[in-house]
Structures are given as C-alpha cells and as structure tokens.
N, C-alpha and C positions, 0 to 999 in steps of 0.2 A: 786471221792474222792481224797483228796490230798495224794500224796505219803508220807509215813512216814518221817517226818522231811525234806521234800524237800526244806524248807527254811533255814535249819540250817547253811549251808555253805555260805549263803548270808546275814547272820544276820548283820554283820558289814559293808557290802558293798552295798547290794541291798535294804535294808529296807528304806522306805521313811519317816517314822515317828515313834515316840514313843507316844502312847496314854496312859496317866496315869490316874488312878482313885483315887480321893481324898476321904478321910474319909469313906473308905469301910469297916472299922471295927468300930463298935459302941463304943468300949472302947477307941479307938484312938480319935474319934470325941469328946468324953467326956473329955479326958485329954487335948485336945486343946481348950476346952471351946466353942465348936461349936455344933450346932444342928446335930443330926443324920439325914443324908439325906434321902429323900423319893424317889429320883431318882439319878442316878450316877452323881458325880461331876467330870468333865473331864477337863484335860488340856494337852497340847502338849509339848514334849521335842524334841530337834533336835537330829538326830543320831550322830552328831559331839560331843555329850556329852558322848558317850560310852568310857569306860575304861576297858581294858581286865584284867582278874584275875592276881594279882601280881603287878599291876601298882600303881602309886602314885596319890592319890587324892590331888588336889591343892586348897588350901584356897585362895580366891582372896585377893589382897593387902590390901583392906580396911577393911577386916574382921578378927576376931580372932578365929572364930569357924564355923563349919557347923554341921547340924543334919543329920546323916544317917538314912534312913528308909528302912528296908529290905522288899522285895516284891517278890512274885511269878510272873515271866514274862512268858507270853504266846506268842509264835511265830506263826504268821499267815502263813499258807502253800500255799494259793492261793487267787486270787482276790475275795473279798467278798463285795457284795453290796445288801442291803435289805435282809439279811439272816434271815430266820425263826429261832426262838430259838431252835426248835426241830432238825434242821439240822446244828446248829452252830459248833458242835465239828468236823464236816467233814472238816472244814476250818482251823483247827489247825495243822493237820498232825502229832499229837503226840509229839510236841516239846515244852519243857519247860526249863526255866533257872531261876536262882536266881539273883536278881539285887538289887542295892541300889539306892534309889531316894535321892540324896544328896540335902539338902535344906539350903539355906542361910536364916535363920529364921528372922533375922532383916530386910532384904530386903523384904521378904514375908509379914511381919507384916506391914511395911510401905505401900506396894502396896495394901494390903487389906484395910487399913485405908483410902487410897485415892481412892479406887474403881478402881484400875489399875490391869492389868494382872500380873501373877506370873512369867513370862518368865525369868526375870533376876535372880530370886531366885532358879530356878529349871534347867535352860538350859545351864549353862556355861560349858566350857570344863572340862572333868573328872567328871561331876555331875551324870553320869549314869554308875557306875561300874557294870560289868555283868560277869556272869560265862560262862563256856562252856555250851553246850546245853544237857539237859537230854531228851532222845528220848523214846517215848512210841511206841514200835514196835508191829507188828502183828506176831511175830515169835514164839508165844507160849512159851514153856519152853526152847527152844534152846538159848544158850548164845552167844551173839555177843560181841566180845572183843572190848574194847575202841580202837579208831583209832585216828591218828593225821593226819590232812589234811592241806596242804599248798596252799595258793592262792597268786596271785601276790601282793596283798595289805595287806593281813592279814594271820597270822599263828594262828590258833585256834584249840584247842583240843576239839573234840566232844566225849562225853561219850555216847555210844550206849548201852542201857539196855533193857532187855526183858520187856514185858508189865506188868508182875507181880511186877516189881520194881516201877511202877507208876500206881497202880491200880485205884486211884481216886485222880485227881488233886485238888478236893475240900475237901481233908482230908490229907493235908501235914503239917508237923510242920516246921515253919520257926524260925530261931534264929539269933541273932546278939550279938557279944561280942566286948567290947573295952578294950584293954590291958588285955584280959582274963576274964573280968568281964561281966556277962550276963546283957545286957540291954533290949533285946527284945526276947520273946518266945511266939509264938502263932500259931494257926492252921488256915489253909485256910477254914476249916468248919465254922469259925465264920465270914466270909465275908457276907456282907449284900446282895450284888449282885453277883451271881455266873457267872462262865465263859460263859456258853451258852447265858445267858441274856445279858452280856456285849457285846459279839460279835454281837448279833442281834441289840442291842440298838445303838452301835457305827456305825455299817454298815448302819443303816437307815439314818444316817446323813452325813457320809463321807465314801468313798470307802477305804477299807483296802486292801493293796497290799501284795504280797508275800514278806516275810521278815520283815514286820511291827511287832511291839511288843506292847502288852498291859501289862502295869504294874497294877496289880490287887489290890493294896492297902497295907497298912502296919498295923501290930498289935501295941498295945500300948507299951510304954516304950522308946519313942524317947527322945533324949537328945544330948548335944553338944559333938563334938570331936575337939581336938586342935592339933596344930603342934607337931609332934613327936609321936603321938599315933598310935596304930595299930588296924585295924578293921578286925575281922573275922566274917563270916556269912555263912549260908547255909540252906539246906533242910535236915532235920535229916534222916540219913541212905542213902542219895543219893549223895550229893556233898557239898563241902564248898569252900569258897573263902577267900582271904586275901588281904588287901590293907594297904599301908602306908599313912600317912597324912603329907603333907608338905605345906609350903607357896609357892604360885606361884612366880616364879622368875620374877623380873621386866625386861622388854626388855632392852637390851643394846642400849644406844643412839648412833646414827650414828656419 
C-alpha cells in the first residue's frame, strides 16, 4: 500500500504527466453543448504547465481571455498498471489537491472543429495552477500540524490533515470565484466517473507513475477571465488558492 502522500513532495518535480478528464460532470457537458460521455474523455497536460498557489496566470499574446475550470486533483502514490477498480484507492496514498485547468477556449474550439488535439489550448505554461496537497492520513483523531518543506527546485507548503478532514473524496465541494463573484460551485459527488474507476481505466492504457496527477473534471459555470482579474478557488472547509491574471510578456529581442 502506498505510504500516505508519498508522492506529495514530488508533485512538481517527479510527476511525468497530468491526465485530465473532460466532461466528467453532466451539467458541464450540457453547458458546453456536447454529449454526456459514456466513457471517460481523456487528454494530457505537461507538468511544465504547473503554477504554484499565488502565482500569475499568463494569457498568451494572441488571446484576450482564458477559461478557468476548478477540479479535484488526485496524486498517484506509486506505479499503477492494470489496477483493478477495487484496489485503485491503494495507489492514491491519500493525496489530493485543488487545481485549475486553464483553457484557451478559442484555440480549443478551432482544434475541435478541425479534428485536431487540444494540446495548445490546455498545456501552455501556467495553464495548471495547483494548490498544496491535502493529505488523507491514517492517524485517526491525532492532529498533524501543517508543515513547510523545501526542495532544491521547489518550495511547496503541504497541509497535512487527519483522515476525518477528507472522509470521502467523492463528496467534496469545489468552488471558484473571479473578483469575488462565484462562477463555479459543485460537488465531486456529481462526477460521472468516480476516482477508483478512473484510476483503473487510465492504468489499463498507460502506466501511472508516482507523482502523476489526475484532474477529475469540472462542474458547470465556466467562463472567461481577463487581464487584471483575480481568481480564488478551493475545496470548501479544506483549502483555497488565489491567482492573478496577466498578459504573457513578449520575449525581448536579442
């Protein structure tokens, strides 16, 4: 069994991929004018798209806005290949985070219309803002205080919480606000495909490695953010994140 949150300190350094699940909330699929899927819609994001809490989301030069999508992130605790659904949670290690799947909607729409991949609309730098990691421990009622851990490449605050604080990852409330106005609020109980099924399904096609992240989908209410706006998001009662939105600086010519 994976050590509780054994992957947490490797999240930004050791993970090899971000596997995102599209249209995993029926209401979001409907608001996007797409069919509710009968099997998971998967796409990949590079780990270079991570942005730590408090950072600045960069809108590419050619765009005026991006769409943030709040999601529960599941951190894989050990190598997983062909994992049975019944054993899938053993590969999580109790680690969760809240993340934003930033989407360049115009690029995505053009790619869909042309039958092309979504990579450019989802995988650019700063397009996966992510929180510290909420840890589901096996310590019973004993309280483990939050700790701050430094690594050579990354300084990341890890919030360590007793199991009672994350009793059911399939029943967490996610929310997102722009300039203090609520845009998204939904519960992971409304996901079409639950975490054990997703781990089993994904691992039947590609090996999940320690530190890999699964983004489990976004509830309805997505919409644009523009330069100068501020995004706050979180898991109710557990943690929240905040990010500024600015235009990406053009590289200086040599």
